[in-house]
C-alpha positions as CSV (number, residue, x, y, z in Angstrom):
1,L,-0.3,0.2,-0.2
2,Q,3.0,2.4,0.7
3,V,4.4,1.9,-2.6
4,Q,1.2,2.1,-4.3
5,L,0.7,5.6,-2.3
6,F,4.1,7.4,-2.4
7,E,7.3,7.6,-4.0
8,A,10.5,8.9,-3.9
9,G,10.6,12.9,-3.6
10,A,12.7,15.6,-5.3
11,R,14.3,16.1,-2.0
12,A,16.5,13.3,-0.4
13,G,14.8,11.3,2.5
14,Y,11.4,12.5,1.6
15,N,8.5,11.1,-0.3
16,Q,5.7,12.5,-2.2
17,M,2.4,11.2,-3.1
18,K,1.9,9.0,-6.0
19,V,-2.2,9.6,-6.5
20,D,-4.0,12.5,-6.4
21,A,-5.5,13.4,-3.3
22,S,-9.1,12.5,-4.6
23,Q,-7.9,9.1,-5.0
24,V,-6.5,8.2,-1.7
25,K,-9.3,6.7,0.2
26,P,-10.5,4.5,-2.5
27,T,-6.7,3.7,-3.3
28,I,-6.9,2.6,0.3
29,F,-10.0,0.5,0.2
30,N,-9.4,-1.2,-2.9
31,H,-5.9,-2.8,-2.1
32,P,-5.5,-6.1,-1.1
33,E,-3.6,-4.8,2.4
34,F,-6.8,-3.3,3.2
35,S,-8.6,-6.4,2.3
36,A,-6.3,-8.5,4.3
37,F,-6.7,-6.3,7.6
38,N,-10.4,-6.3,7.3
39,Q,-10.7,-10.2,6.7
40,G,-8.3,-10.5,9.8
41,I,-10.2,-8.4,11.9
42,T,-13.6,-10.4,10.8
43,A,-12.0,-13.9,11.4
44,L,-10.8,-12.7,15.0
45,F,-14.5,-11.3,15.7
46,S,-15.8,-14.5,14.1
47,T,-13.4,-16.7,16.4
48,W,-14.6,-15.0,19.4
49,M,-18.1,-15.4,18.4
50,K,-17.9,-19.1,17.9
51,R,-16.2,-19.1,21.1
52,N,-18.9,-17.5,22.8
53,K,-22.1,-18.9,21.2
54,P,-22.5,-22.3,23.6
55,L,-22.2,-19.6,26.6
56,L,-24.9,-17.8,24.9
57,S,-26.7,-20.6,24.1
58,A,-26.8,-21.8,27.5
59,L,-28.6,-19.1,29.4
60,E,-31.8,-19.8,31.1
61,A,-34.0,-19.0,33.7
62,G,-32.0,-18.2,36.8
63,S,-29.1,-17.1,34.8
64,H,-26.6,-13.9,36.2
65,P,-26.5,-11.3,33.4
66,K,-23.6,-9.7,35.3
67,A,-21.3,-12.5,35.0
68,L,-22.2,-13.1,31.3
69,I,-21.0,-9.6,30.2
70,E,-17.5,-9.7,32.5
71,T,-16.7,-12.8,30.6
72,L,-17.7,-11.5,27.2
73,S,-16.0,-8.7,27.4
74,E,-12.8,-9.8,28.8
75,D,-12.7,-12.6,26.4
76,L,-13.1,-10.2,23.4
77,L,-10.2,-7.8,24.9
78,T,-8.2,-11.0,24.7
79,A,-9.3,-12.0,21.3
80,F,-8.1,-8.3,19.8
81,A,-4.8,-7.9,21.7
82,P,-2.9,-9.3,19.0
83,A,-5.0,-7.1,16.1
84,P,-3.1,-4.3,14.3
85,L,-4.2,-0.6,13.9
86,I,-7.6,-1.0,15.7
87,D,-7.7,-0.8,19.4
88,K,-9.2,-3.4,21.2
89,Y,-10.8,-0.9,23.8
90,D,-12.9,0.4,20.8
91,V,-14.4,-2.8,20.1
92,Y,-14.7,-3.4,23.9
93,Q,-16.7,-0.1,24.0
94,A,-18.9,-1.4,21.2
95,L,-20.2,-4.2,23.0
96,M,-20.5,-2.5,26.2
97,T,-22.6,-0.1,24.4
98,Y,-25.0,-2.5,22.5
99,W,-25.0,-4.4,26.0
100,S,-26.4,-1.2,27.7
101,E,-28.6,0.2,25.1
102,T,-30.0,-3.7,24.0
103,M,-28.4,-7.0,24.7
104,Q,-28.4,-6.7,28.7
105,D,-32.4,-6.0,28.4
106,D,-32.6,-9.2,26.4
107,V,-30.3,-11.3,28.7
108,Y,-32.6,-10.1,31.7
109,M,-35.7,-11.3,30.0
110,I,-34.1,-14.7,29.6
111,A,-32.8,-14.8,32.9
112,I,-36.6,-14.3,34.2
113,D,-38.2,-15.9,31.5
114,G,-36.3,-18.6,29.6
115,W,-36.4,-18.5,25.8
116,V,-40.0,-17.2,25.2
117,A,-40.3,-15.8,21.9
118,N,-42.0,-11.8,22.0
119,P,-41.7,-9.4,20.1
120,E,-39.6,-7.0,22.3
121,L,-37.1,-9.8,22.3
122,I,-37.3,-10.8,18.8
123,P,-38.2,-7.8,16.7
124,T,-40.7,-8.8,13.5
125,E,-38.4,-7.8,11.0
126,L,-36.0,-10.3,12.3
127,I,-38.8,-13.0,11.6
128,V,-39.4,-11.9,8.3
129,R,-35.8,-11.8,7.2
130,R,-35.2,-15.3,8.7
131,Y,-38.8,-16.9,7.3
132,F,-40.7,-14.4,4.8
133,S,-38.1,-12.6,2.8
134,A,-40.1,-13.7,-0.3
135,E,-42.9,-12.1,0.8
136,Q,-41.3,-8.8,2.1
137,K,-39.6,-8.8,-1.1
138,G,-43.2,-8.8,-3.0
139,I,-44.6,-6.1,-0.3
140,E,-41.4,-4.1,-1.6
141,T,-42.4,-4.5,-5.2
142,L,-45.8,-3.8,-4.9
143,S,-44.9,-0.6,-2.7
144,A,-42.6,0.5,-5.7
145,E,-45.2,0.2,-8.4
146,Q,-47.7,2.3,-6.1
147,E,-44.7,4.8,-5.8
148,A,-44.0,4.9,-9.8
149,L,-47.8,5.8,-10.1
150,T,-47.9,8.6,-7.5
151,A,-44.7,9.7,-9.2
152,Q,-46.2,9.8,-12.8
153,M,-49.2,12.1,-11.0
154,D,-46.6,14.0,-9.5
155,E,-45.1,14.9,-13.0
156,L,-48.5,15.8,-14.6
157,N,-49.3,18.0,-11.8
158,E,-45.8,19.9,-12.2
159,E,-46.5,20.0,-16.3
160,H,-50.0,20.7,-16.3
161,G,-51.4,22.1,-12.5
162,G,-50.4,25.5,-13.2
163,D,-52.4,28.5,-14.4
164,E,-54.0,27.8,-17.6
165,G,-52.4,24.4,-17.4
166,L,-55.0,21.3,-18.5
167,L,-55.3,20.3,-14.9
168,E,-56.4,23.6,-13.3
169,E,-60.2,23.4,-14.1
170,A,-60.3,20.1,-12.5
171,K,-59.1,20.9,-9.2
172,S,-61.1,21.3,-6.1
173,E,-62.1,24.3,-3.7
174,K,-58.6,23.3,-2.0
175,G,-56.8,23.4,-4.9
176,K,-56.3,19.3,-5.2
177,V,-56.9,17.1,-8.2
178,S,-59.2,14.1,-7.1
179,K,-60.7,11.7,-8.2
180,A,-64.2,13.4,-7.9
181,S,-63.1,16.8,-9.3
182,I,-61.8,14.9,-12.2
183,K,-64.9,13.0,-12.9
184,A,-66.4,16.8,-12.3
185,R,-64.6,18.2,-15.0
186,L,-65.1,15.4,-17.5
187,K,-68.9,15.5,-17.3
188,D,-68.4,19.3,-18.0
189,L,-66.2,18.5,-21.0
190,T,-68.7,15.3,-22.0
191,M,-71.0,16.6,-24.9
192,D,-74.3,14.4,-25.5
193,D,-72.4,11.9,-27.8
194,G,-70.4,11.2,-24.8
195,R,-67.1,12.8,-26.3
196,P,-65.4,16.4,-26.0
197,T,-65.1,18.8,-28.6
198,M,-62.0,18.8,-30.4
199,E,-61.1,22.3,-28.6
200,D,-61.4,20.3,-25.1
201,K,-59.9,17.0,-26.4
202,D,-56.2,17.4,-24.9
203,E,-57.9,18.3,-21.6
204,F,-60.4,15.2,-21.7
205,D,-57.8,12.9,-22.8
206,L,-55.2,14.2,-20.0
207,L,-57.9,13.6,-17.3
208,N,-58.9,10.4,-18.3
209,R,-54.8,9.3,-18.2
210,Y,-54.9,11.0,-14.6
211,L,-57.6,9.2,-13.5
212,Q,-56.4,6.0,-14.7
213,L,-53.4,6.9,-12.9
214,I,-55.3,7.8,-9.5
215,E,-57.6,4.0,-10.0
216,D,-54.3,2.3,-10.3
217,A,-52.6,3.4,-7.3
218,A,-55.5,3.2,-5.2
219,E,-55.7,-0.8,-6.4
220,A,-51.8,-1.1,-5.8
221,G,-52.2,0.5,-2.5
222,K,-55.0,-1.9,-1.7
223,K,-52.7,-4.9,-2.5
224,V,-49.9,-3.4,-0.4
225,K,-52.2,-3.0,2.2
226,D,-53.7,-6.8,2.0
227,A,-50.2,-8.1,1.4
228,Q,-48.9,-6.6,4.4
229,K,-52.1,-7.8,6.7
230,K,-51.4,-11.4,5.2
231,L,-47.5,-11.2,6.1
232,D,-48.2,-10.0,9.8
233,E,-50.5,-13.0,10.1
234,L,-48.1,-15.1,9.4
235,V,-45.5,-13.4,11.7
236,A,-47.9,-13.7,14.5
237,K,-48.5,-17.5,13.8
238,K,-44.8,-17.9,13.6
239,Y,-43.9,-16.2,16.8
240,A,-46.6,-19.1,18.5
241,K,-44.6,-21.9,16.8
242,L,-40.8,-21.1,17.3
243,N,-39.0,-23.6,19.6
244,A,-36.2,-22.9,21.9
245,D,-33.7,-23.7,18.9
246,E,-35.5,-21.3,16.6
247,I,-35.2,-18.3,19.1
248,K,-31.7,-18.7,20.0
249,A,-31.2,-18.8,16.2
250,L,-33.3,-15.2,15.7
251,V,-31.6,-13.7,18.9
252,I,-28.2,-14.7,19.0
253,D,-27.2,-15.0,15.7
254,D,-29.4,-12.7,13.6
255,K,-29.8,-10.2,16.5
256,W,-26.8,-10.1,18.9
257,F,-23.9,-11.2,16.8
258,T,-25.2,-9.2,13.5
259,T,-25.4,-6.2,15.3
260,L,-22.1,-6.7,17.1
261,T,-20.2,-7.8,13.4
262,A,-21.9,-4.6,12.1
263,E,-20.3,-2.6,14.6
264,V,-16.6,-4.2,14.4
265,E,-17.0,-3.7,10.6
266,A,-17.4,0.3,11.0
267,Q,-14.7,0.1,13.5
268,T,-12.4,-1.0,10.3
269,Q,-13.6,1.5,7.8
270,S,-13.3,4.3,10.2
271,I,-9.7,3.4,10.7
272,A,-9.4,3.2,6.9
273,T,-11.2,6.7,6.6
274,Q,-9.2,8.6,9.2
275,F,-6.0,7.4,7.7
276,A,-7.2,8.3,4.3
277,G,-8.5,11.6,5.8
278,R,-5.2,12.5,7.2
279,L,-3.0,11.6,3.9
280,K,-5.4,13.8,2.0
281,E,-4.5,16.8,4.2
282,L,-1.0,15.9,4.1
283,A,-1.2,16.0,0.4
284,E,-3.1,19.0,-0.2
285,R,-0.8,20.8,2.4
286,Y,2.1,19.7,0.8
287,G,1.3,19.4,-2.5
288,S,3.3,22.4,-3.9
289,P,7.0,22.5,-3.6
290,L,8.5,25.8,-1.5
291,P,10.1,27.2,-4.4
292,Q,6.9,27.0,-6.1
293,L,5.3,28.8,-3.1
294,T,7.8,31.4,-2.9
295,D,7.4,32.1,-6.4
296,E,3.6,32.9,-6.0
297,V,3.9,35.0,-3.0
298,E,6.6,37.0,-4.9
299,T,3.8,37.4,-7.6
300,L,0.8,38.3,-5.5
301,T,3.1,40.7,-3.7
302,S,4.1,42.5,-6.8
303,K,0.4,42.8,-7.6
304,V,-0.1,44.3,-4.8
305,N,2.0,46.6,-4.6
306,T,1.4,47.9,-8.2
307,H,-2.2,48.4,-7.0
308,L,-1.1,50.4,-3.6
309,K,1.0,52.6,-6.2
310,K,-2.2,53.3,-8.0
311,M,-4.3,54.0,-5.4
312,G,-1.3,56.8,-4.2
313,F,0.1,54.8,-1.2
314,A,3.6,53.5,-1.5
315,W,4.6,50.0,0.0
316,K,7.9,50.0,2.3
């Protein structure tokens, strides 16, 4: 990585940046050495998780949460003692913060009631992610379709909703375009044969298009609501059927370990970001050699003196 970033400078014993300051961060993040560092930290944490999972799985009614966190935290410090660059106490603090905010309450619930499924211990999104991801994806697809229809209406409003626009006469007293207001306007535009005059045809066609979008968006919204209701029912039934092993997998793997893994990954990203920021700062600060800066100062000084003379002042 050092070879990738630096090269020998014009002055003996000094280096200069090989890459532009804007490329320092991507160079670091894309370098194999950073990938290896990241993988090494991940491996250390994975080993810690594997070593302590039996301890967490053995939790039951009557367990002692304080003893648990003491064991977990001390073992985490030991695990990260040999880790390069990353401060083991930063990782320790990530664990203790999560313990204070979430994990402590979870463990106390287990210490009182055992492994009993409830939304407080197991948020519904964990159930959905593990067992009903296809249903959730379907809801997201329907929601995207609804949003696309709404976006089309917004575009038509923006293009034709102003003064003298084709939607202006179809607005309600509150200045909104609605299904009822469009139907009322269409009725005004329709002749006895069910068609508009040639003069009103563009407005008539646009209103029918907008009306169709309203109806399609409403239908899409109904589909989203129905699909969400069905998913909620599936989740509720799943809570009632979860066994102890499934509950442990949801809490230990999907909740605790997933969150803590993300915290550790954030630590490694932060280290690289800080390093990149410092290098960029140095590159920008020392990017121009001293002789060049001296010449620029002399040029600017000469210009200032010229302006002062024109104003009747003499620089001494």
